[in-house]
Backbone as CSV, one residue per row, in Angstrom:
resi,resn,N_x,N_y,N_z,CA_x,CA_y,CA_z,C_x,C_y,C_z
1,MET,59.154,107.270,131.286,58.926,106.284,130.400,60.213,105.495,130.821
2,SER,60.238,104.145,131.275,61.627,103.224,131.294,61.846,102.410,130.345
3,TYR,62.875,101.970,129.808,63.553,101.560,128.918,64.311,100.714,129.151
4,GLU,63.672,99.367,129.186,64.430,98.208,129.301,66.024,97.750,128.450
5,HIS,65.614,97.902,127.164,66.230,97.513,126.207,67.863,97.878,125.727
6,GLY,68.285,96.873,126.290,70.370,96.691,125.973,70.501,97.462,124.361
7,THR,69.773,97.940,123.752,70.269,98.283,122.205,70.508,99.459,122.405
8,LYS,71.260,100.386,121.810,72.001,101.759,121.611,70.864,102.637,121.046
9,ALA,70.480,102.064,120.363,68.787,102.788,119.495,68.083,103.371,120.415
10,PHE,68.012,102.207,121.936,66.629,102.690,122.786,67.154,103.005,123.627
11,GLN,68.409,102.955,123.773,69.596,103.823,125.146,69.528,105.057,124.818
12,ASP,69.440,105.610,123.709,69.820,107.151,123.299,67.962,108.135,122.947
13,GLU,68.052,108.641,123.765,66.914,109.129,124.122,66.391,110.132,122.628
14,TYR,67.126,110.619,121.826,67.089,111.432,120.287,66.678,110.035,119.278
15,THR,67.399,108.947,119.395,67.542,107.703,118.909,66.055,107.451,118.354
16,ARG,65.571,107.307,119.734,64.680,106.034,120.272,63.091,107.148,119.741
17,ASP,62.406,108.263,119.759,61.935,109.609,119.337,61.481,108.918,117.826
18,PHE,62.711,108.192,116.840,62.373,107.965,115.273,62.011,106.415,115.221
19,MET,62.351,105.682,116.308,61.528,104.272,116.126,60.222,103.953,116.178
20,LYS,59.800,103.223,115.232,58.191,103.129,115.057,57.618,102.426,116.354
21,SER,58.720,101.246,116.700,58.145,100.634,117.802,59.395,99.653,118.742
22,THR,59.498,99.349,119.933,60.490,99.157,120.872,60.594,97.653,120.454
23,LYS,59.586,96.907,119.747,59.581,95.727,118.815,60.752,95.334,117.818
24,GLU,61.696,94.530,117.693,62.711,94.554,116.513,61.695,94.306,115.110
25,THR,62.031,94.861,113.786,60.902,94.677,112.883,61.534,93.079,112.576
26,GLU,62.652,93.074,112.396,63.845,91.989,111.545,64.939,91.657,112.781
27,GLU,65.278,90.684,112.772,66.111,90.434,114.255,67.455,91.394,113.764
28,GLY,67.606,92.382,114.783,68.980,93.227,114.635,68.609,94.708,114.010
29,PHE,67.012,95.083,113.287,66.763,95.932,113.277,65.182,96.511,113.792
30,TYR,65.174,97.867,113.797,64.051,98.568,113.870,63.458,99.007,112.865
31,THR,62.271,99.963,112.740,62.005,100.341,111.675,62.110,102.161,112.229
32,TYR,62.642,102.480,111.399,62.831,104.297,111.463,61.858,104.752,110.711
33,GLU,61.678,105.835,111.352,60.245,106.352,110.749,60.783,108.117,110.093
34,SER,60.766,108.654,109.052,61.046,109.815,108.960,60.045,110.775,109.412
35,LYS,60.434,111.857,109.991,59.859,113.272,110.726,59.120,114.027,108.999
36,THR,59.844,113.269,108.294,59.317,114.313,107.051,57.889,113.626,106.661
37,GLY,56.967,112.152,106.905,56.134,111.313,106.507,56.924,110.927,105.328
38,GLY,57.950,111.096,104.578,58.090,110.506,103.703,58.509,109.063,103.206
39,TYR,59.047,108.397,103.986,59.284,106.966,104.093,59.945,106.303,105.213
40,SER,60.261,105.703,105.640,60.541,104.295,106.518,61.729,103.488,106.265
41,MET,62.385,102.943,107.017,63.774,101.730,106.753,63.985,101.532,107.682
42,LEU,64.785,100.034,107.596,65.311,99.254,109.058,66.423,100.435,109.346
43,PHE,66.119,100.178,110.687,67.428,100.452,111.703,68.326,99.669,112.602
44,PRO,69.673,99.956,112.534,70.145,98.910,113.019,69.843,98.889,114.950
45,VAL,69.820,98.059,115.535,69.695,98.221,116.781,70.515,99.000,117.804
46,ASN,71.892,98.642,117.198,73.196,99.287,118.118,73.333,100.600,117.672
47,ALA,72.568,101.526,116.713,72.912,102.433,115.826,72.310,103.922,116.849
48,LYS,73.306,104.629,116.007,72.517,106.009,117.125,72.552,107.095,115.953
49,LEU,71.673,107.615,116.302,71.529,108.945,115.008,72.228,110.064,115.931
50,ASP,72.989,111.032,114.778,73.341,111.962,115.462,72.952,113.502,115.384
51,ASP,72.108,113.238,116.235,71.767,114.440,116.845,72.224,116.216,116.020
52,MET,73.234,115.888,116.042,73.752,117.605,115.920,73.674,117.553,114.478
53,LEU,73.682,116.466,113.278,73.818,116.947,111.973,72.383,116.273,111.516
54,TYR,71.155,116.477,112.174,70.198,116.066,111.596,69.571,117.552,111.288
55,VAL,69.087,117.591,109.912,68.518,118.547,109.127,66.793,118.348,108.564
56,LYS,66.182,118.864,108.685,64.454,118.558,108.135,63.993,120.093,107.611
57,GLU,63.495,119.854,106.585,63.043,121.490,106.024,61.252,120.832,105.714
58,LYS,60.506,120.921,106.545,59.277,120.337,106.025,59.265,119.261,105.605
59,ASP,58.286,118.960,104.984,57.861,117.501,104.429,58.878,117.258,103.385
60,TYR,59.897,117.869,102.809,60.053,117.823,101.250,61.875,117.005,101.505
61,PHE,62.394,117.594,102.793,64.024,117.507,102.688,64.078,116.957,104.307
62,GLU,64.847,115.790,104.169,65.563,115.630,105.970,66.813,114.633,105.457
63,ARG,68.308,115.104,106.795,68.992,114.588,106.305,69.850,113.665,107.575
64,ILE,70.110,112.750,107.411,70.236,112.035,108.922,71.728,111.569,108.680
65,ASN,72.086,111.311,109.952,73.353,110.439,110.191,73.285,109.460,111.089
66,PHE,73.641,108.407,110.805,74.058,107.091,111.912,75.033,106.213,111.812
67,GLY,75.350,106.136,112.947,76.556,105.110,112.739,76.539,104.438,114.210
68,GLU,77.411,102.861,114.109,77.624,102.358,115.332,79.825,102.383,115.253
69,ASN,79.924,101.947,116.334,81.294,101.558,116.641,81.191,99.990,117.327
70,THR,82.029,99.405,117.260,81.832,98.131,117.611,83.329,97.978,118.540
71,ALA,83.314,97.082,119.435,84.903,96.584,120.114,85.735,95.763,119.236
72,GLU,85.469,95.647,117.872,86.080,94.753,117.361,87.054,95.653,116.391
73,ASN,87.324,97.109,116.383,88.162,97.995,115.802,86.993,98.333,114.778
74,PHE,85.982,98.017,114.687,85.415,98.505,113.248,84.336,99.512,113.378
75,SER,83.845,100.539,112.499,82.595,101.356,112.971,81.742,101.610,111.268
76,TYR,81.138,101.909,111.229,80.065,102.098,110.042,79.004,103.556,110.261
77,TYR,79.474,104.274,109.365,78.469,105.756,109.198,77.554,105.803,108.124
78,VAL,76.293,106.124,107.970,75.835,106.230,107.140,75.267,107.509,107.158
79,ARG,74.905,108.328,106.045,74.734,109.757,105.683,73.333,109.123,104.898
80,LEU,71.782,109.769,104.932,71.055,110.113,104.107,70.804,110.872,103.892
81,THR,69.698,111.208,102.909,69.289,112.563,102.300,68.042,112.490,101.510
82,TYR,67.180,112.470,102.061,66.000,112.205,101.362,65.070,113.784,101.122
83,GLN,64.647,113.584,99.534,64.051,114.639,99.147,62.649,114.246,98.345
84,ASN,61.931,115.292,98.292,60.897,115.015,97.791,60.346,116.187,97.066
85,LYS,60.741,116.247,95.634,61.074,117.623,94.749,60.844,117.056,93.192
86,PRO,60.281,117.865,92.029,60.621,117.310,91.167,62.084,117.123,90.265
87,SER,62.959,117.314,91.023,63.930,117.137,90.602,64.930,115.639,90.753
88,MET,64.203,115.277,91.528,64.194,113.580,92.310,63.846,112.836,90.878
89,ASN,62.764,113.171,90.604,62.711,112.495,88.929,64.014,112.130,87.885
90,ASP,64.741,112.795,87.511,66.027,112.855,87.043,66.968,111.998,87.276
91,LEU,67.031,110.834,86.900,67.879,109.703,87.824,69.147,109.892,87.187
92,GLU,69.682,110.702,85.898,70.511,110.867,85.405,71.426,112.099,86.379
93,VAL,70.953,112.662,86.734,71.289,114.166,87.267,71.780,113.710,88.291
94,GLN,70.392,113.151,89.220,70.629,112.781,90.933,72.360,111.714,90.435
95,LEU,72.355,111.042,90.140,73.802,110.019,89.726,74.855,111.023,89.492
96,SER,74.512,111.687,88.602,75.991,112.512,88.234,76.292,113.490,89.712
97,ILE,75.258,113.865,90.323,76.104,114.403,91.536,76.527,113.839,92.829
98,LEU,75.572,112.664,92.816,76.332,111.656,94.064,77.532,111.029,93.377
99,SER,78.012,111.212,92.246,79.662,110.929,91.403,80.476,112.373,92.217
100,ASP,79.780,113.145,91.664,80.673,114.584,91.973,81.126,114.182,93.556
101,GLU,79.941,114.375,94.246,80.202,113.963,95.837,80.949,113.026,96.305
102,GLN,80.979,111.976,96.116,82.077,110.713,96.138,83.173,110.869,95.081
103,ASP,83.428,111.645,94.115,84.371,111.902,93.151,84.679,110.657,92.312
104,TYR,83.415,109.805,92.094,83.821,108.424,91.653,83.480,108.814,90.018
105,LYS,84.114,108.117,89.497,84.061,108.176,87.840,83.434,106.817,86.944
106,GLY,83.207,105.596,87.818,82.797,104.285,87.567,81.009,104.282,87.183
107,ARG,80.792,103.141,86.887,79.512,102.567,86.331,78.804,102.215,87.871
108,TYR,77.142,102.525,87.860,76.288,101.936,88.698,76.258,100.587,88.523
109,LYS,75.784,99.856,89.618,75.007,98.627,89.394,73.454,99.327,89.385
110,GLU,72.191,98.145,89.366,71.081,98.198,89.435,70.613,97.384,90.186
111,THR,69.651,97.451,91.174,68.297,96.752,91.865,67.360,97.459,92.180
112,ASN,66.258,96.291,92.574,65.073,97.097,93.177,65.015,96.496,94.596
113,GLY,64.122,97.797,95.083,63.954,97.329,96.591,62.166,97.635,96.620
114,ARG,61.823,97.845,97.550,60.464,97.748,97.856,59.293,99.185,97.414
115,LYS,59.116,98.598,95.713,58.875,99.186,94.747,59.572,100.528,94.439
116,THR,61.049,100.374,94.657,62.123,101.366,94.331,63.305,100.908,93.482
117,LEU,63.856,101.772,92.668,64.917,101.535,91.439,65.975,101.844,92.690
118,ILE,67.188,101.375,93.128,68.559,101.436,93.493,69.605,101.606,92.650
119,LYS,69.836,102.405,91.935,71.459,102.385,92.164,72.519,102.979,92.680
120,TYR,73.780,102.335,92.557,74.871,101.553,93.556,76.085,101.436,93.269
121,ALA,76.881,101.873,93.958,78.508,101.413,93.774,79.051,101.419,95.126
122,SER,80.167,100.493,94.745,81.456,100.682,95.893,82.477,100.755,95.499
123,GLU,83.433,101.421,96.400,85.043,101.266,96.242,85.584,101.292,97.617
124,ILE,87.185,100.732,97.782,87.247,100.901,98.620,88.522,101.730,98.522
125,PHE,88.715,102.568,99.630,90.230,103.700,99.808,90.927,103.563,100.540
126,LYS,91.958,103.254,100.324,93.325,103.352,101.419,93.924,104.528,101.574
127,THR,94.121,105.404,102.826,95.211,106.494,102.723,96.210,106.240,102.697
128,SER,97.405,106.859,103.033,98.278,106.998,102.993,99.207,106.102,104.061
129,ASN,98.783,106.693,105.566,98.946,105.853,106.393,98.608,104.506,106.675
130,GLY,97.917,103.888,105.967,97.131,102.310,105.580,95.596,102.261,106.086
131,ASP,95.448,103.549,106.565,93.782,103.335,107.133,92.719,102.473,105.970
132,VAL,91.834,101.800,105.966,90.819,101.310,104.464,89.594,101.820,105.032
133,ALA,88.923,102.441,104.363,87.483,102.686,104.177,86.851,102.010,103.244
134,TYR,85.793,101.476,103.222,85.085,100.938,102.403,83.325,101.419,102.171
135,PHE,83.329,102.121,100.963,82.180,103.124,100.632,81.569,102.198,99.457
136,THR,79.984,102.029,100.140,78.935,101.919,99.350,78.431,102.822,99.055
137,PHE,77.822,103.456,98.323,76.607,104.630,97.760,75.711,104.583,96.719
138,GLY,74.909,105.136,97.106,73.636,104.824,95.948,72.503,105.945,96.306
139,PHE,71.821,105.479,94.937,70.339,106.743,94.580,69.186,105.664,94.631
140,ILE,68.739,106.044,95.291,67.170,105.439,95.931,65.991,106.028,95.421
141,GLN,65.238,105.797,94.423,64.212,106.395,93.735,62.710,105.630,93.964
142,SER,61.958,106.465,94.290,60.831,106.151,94.378,60.159,105.340,92.782
143,GLY,59.370,104.312,93.244,58.656,103.436,91.644,57.489,104.148,91.524
144,LYS,56.594,104.831,92.552,55.065,105.059,92.731,54.936,106.681,92.102
145,ASN,56.387,107.679,92.699,56.051,108.571,92.977,57.963,109.271,92.664
146,ASN,58.055,109.421,91.061,59.422,109.815,90.791,60.159,110.829,91.992
147,GLU,59.315,111.665,92.225,59.590,113.168,92.821,60.249,112.625,94.207
148,GLN,60.495,111.545,94.400,60.814,111.243,95.881,61.987,110.107,95.558
149,GLY,63.402,110.966,96.355,64.515,110.385,96.172,65.341,110.203,97.635
150,ILE,66.316,108.993,97.432,67.328,109.480,98.597,68.536,109.230,98.544
151,LYS,69.756,109.554,98.602,71.203,109.572,98.346,71.799,109.065,99.604
152,MET,72.377,107.926,99.581,72.703,107.088,100.719,73.952,107.035,100.609
153,VAL,74.629,107.169,101.454,76.396,106.736,101.662,76.619,106.069,102.653
154,TYR,77.179,104.480,102.650,77.209,103.765,103.986,79.197,103.772,103.516
155,THR,79.833,103.761,105.133,80.925,104.288,104.953,81.543,102.893,106.223
156,ALA,82.072,102.339,106.033,82.832,101.515,107.302,84.034,101.345,106.842
157,THR,84.802,101.457,108.547,86.334,101.692,108.550,86.961,101.165,110.004
158,CYS,88.077,101.210,109.922,88.914,100.359,111.187,89.605,101.668,111.787
159,PRO,88.839,101.933,112.887,89.625,103.268,113.413,91.043,103.023,113.760
160,ASN,91.377,102.121,114.108,92.837,101.965,114.862,93.348,101.074,113.331
161,GLU,94.686,101.392,113.016,95.226,100.981,112.261,96.270,99.922,112.525
162,LYS,96.571,99.958,113.888,97.468,98.975,114.429,96.595,97.706,114.676
163,GLN,95.238,97.886,114.832,94.947,96.514,115.279,94.605,95.926,113.618
164,LYS,94.071,94.357,113.869,93.543,93.836,112.716,92.022,94.498,112.410
165,CYS,91.759,94.456,111.517,90.165,94.477,110.818,90.214,94.106,109.693
166,GLU,88.881,93.193,109.418,88.380,93.273,108.000,87.084,93.544,107.513
167,ILE,87.304,94.211,106.815,86.498,95.105,105.579,86.315,94.649,104.268
168,ASN,85.408,94.026,104.005,85.119,93.163,102.896,83.781,92.915,101.604
169,GLN,83.473,92.391,101.137,82.602,92.267,100.324,81.455,92.336,101.387
170,LEU,80.835,91.818,102.342,79.508,91.802,103.260,79.455,93.587,103.654
171,GLU,79.934,94.293,103.448,79.793,95.633,103.376,79.157,96.038,102.973
172,GLU,79.507,95.653,101.671,78.520,96.130,100.142,77.023,95.560,100.771
173,GLU,77.000,94.583,101.071,75.786,93.278,101.584,75.074,94.327,102.271
174,LYS,75.440,94.531,103.399,74.797,95.850,104.412,74.189,96.841,103.872
175,ALA,74.728,96.952,103.304,74.499,98.942,102.529,73.573,98.460,101.951
176,ILE,73.515,97.632,100.812,72.332,97.829,100.029,70.941,97.083,100.790
177,ARG,71.151,95.864,101.899,70.072,95.675,102.952,68.980,96.683,103.230
178,LEU,70.057,98.350,103.779,69.347,98.994,104.316,69.057,99.887,103.345
179,MET,69.842,99.774,101.794,69.052,100.778,100.749,67.580,100.059,100.298
180,LYS,67.393,98.746,100.435,66.400,98.012,100.000,64.969,98.299,100.594
181,SER,65.260,98.531,102.014,64.545,98.338,102.922,63.827,99.594,102.833
182,ILE,64.355,100.403,102.248,63.657,102.178,102.116,62.488,101.943,101.623
183,LYS,61.382,102.305,102.125,59.995,102.393,101.742,59.461,103.610,101.403
184,PHE,58.895,103.980,100.563,58.842,105.316,100.483,57.074,105.323,100.711
185,ASN,56.187,106.625,101.153,54.730,106.068,101.716,54.387,107.413,100.775
């Protein structure tokens, strides 16, 4: 089958296999469908899944990693972990685990998605050599089946510290848009 789409998601055979359709769901996004059958979400048209880091256990666990490098000295990377098990029901425990993983001591903001509850936070991290990374991370809990949950970590960086690069609040908005797009089945 020939794919004439100029998008990286469809040029990459592995990534293409997870897309619901060759048509964009929204401008700049396809629909990603989990191989667990548990959820779907928006997927940026120029992002690629990392096949080396993909993990799936039957229909109750999936870990995906995807991202994109742009020509403007900017890249982002998303690490997402889906689980369908009773421990996802305990929101406080899940936030505690996420806080430990991110070494985060602050409070979480709250919003709602497609029949989901989303708790998230953002931080800017500067390394000793001046590199900047912007993290937005959160836990998305199903409103109809609380045993389904997703941890998502969105990281935006400027790979070349010698070039100008803007990382700002817009990165949080992009991350929240992805979190809000998650639809549990």
